[in-house]
C-alpha positions, -999 to +999 in steps of 0.1 A: +126-050-081+148-020-088+153+007-062+173+037-070+184+063-045+178+098-060+179+133-047+156+152-072+168+186-059+204+178-067+198+159-100+191+184-127+184+155-151+156+141-129+127+132-150+094+125-133+083+104-162+110+079-154+093+072-121+067+053-141+092+025-149+104+017-114+098+020-077+120+048-065+132+061-032+139+098-028+162+111-002+153+144+013+182+162+029+163+192+041+165+201+078+200+187+082+187+151+087+182+127+058+148+110+059+138+082+036+106+087+017+093+057-003+077+064-036+056+040-056+042+056-088+010+042-101+009+016-074-012+001-046+008-003-014+002-025+017+016-028+052+007-052+081-018-042+108-004-050+142-020-081+158-045-087+130-018-095+104+000-117+129-030-141+129-043-135+093-012-125+072-031-114+041-051-087+059-034-054+063-035-017+056-037-004+020-031+028+002-029+041-034-001+062-048-003+093-070+016+095-103+046+110-085+046+080-060+032+098-030+011+075-009-025+084+000-044+062+025-076+063+045-062+064+080-093+068+101-125+087+104-124+117+081-087+114+077-066+109+045-029+105+050-003+118+025+032+105+022+032+081+051+010+052+058-009+050+091+008+017+102+044+021+089+062+019+056+048-003+029+061-039+028+043-048-004+033-029-036+014-037-067+025-017-097-004-008-121-004+005-156-020+039-162-027+029-198-054+006-185-076+035-173-108+030-193-129+060-180-125+088-206-114+121-192-102+106-159-065+106-150-047+085-124-042+115-101-078+127-108-092+093-096-070+092-065-079+128-057-116+121-061-113+091-038-095+111-012-121+139-013-150+114-009-132+095+020-124+127+038-161+128+046-165+092+056-164+074+089-138+046+090-155+012+097-129-015+101-149-044+084-170-024+060-158+010+047-120+010+052-087+017+035-093-011+009-126+006+001-108+039-005-084+023-030-113+004-046-132+037-051-102+052-070-099+021-092-136+020-099-137+057-107-110+053-133-125+019-145-091+004-142-087-025-167-123-020-177-136-030-142-158-009-119-165-035-093-134-035-072-140-040-034-121-046-003-122-084-007-111-085-043-083-060-036-072-081-006-067-112-029-053-092-058-026-078-036-019-113-022-015-126-058+002-097-076+019-078-048+057-077-046+076-073-014+095-040-011+125-058+003+135-089+022+129-069+054+094-062+041+089-100+037+101-106+072+079-079+087+049-094+070+054-131+078+077-134+108+050-125+134+027-151+118+054-177+119+061-170+156+023-173+164+022-206+145+053-219+163+039-210+197+005-226+188+022-258+177+044-258+208+013-254+231-006-282+213+024-305+215+029-297+252-008-303+260-008-336+240+025-347+257+011-339+291-018-363+286 
């Protein structure tokens, strides 16, 4: 994974097309305080959901990024986030290839925008019409890789298989709580069996 700190306002040679080739971090120095904004062009991003991911580590919150890497996610009823995910910075990303769009006349950003417009008018239902469904809508609209049947279950497993961790810290944030829960469970089971 390559991560390059760049300030697009200071770098006159900054080329937005180069963002297709790598995951980039842009540093924004406006307002006197540097804030880190993660950018993942042409990617699906994922972050853990508190409590839920601790017990089932492949279930989390998902978003899809625009061509410029800005994250868009279905954060709740009638709410689409832009730039920041509802539950923290991404810990995993899955870089996709815009050349695999099979719907003629549809661009990556066009499909993401359409998905966001549709989901601005939808109620968020945790186990049915959720952040994964929002991402699936965009992929289905563009017929990514010739497929128009993406859904929340398929995306969950595709992210598990093809997703890459944003950093070692991202790996720890994803798996450490689950490991702690498992260790506590094993300790309790051993203590109960020892007490017999």
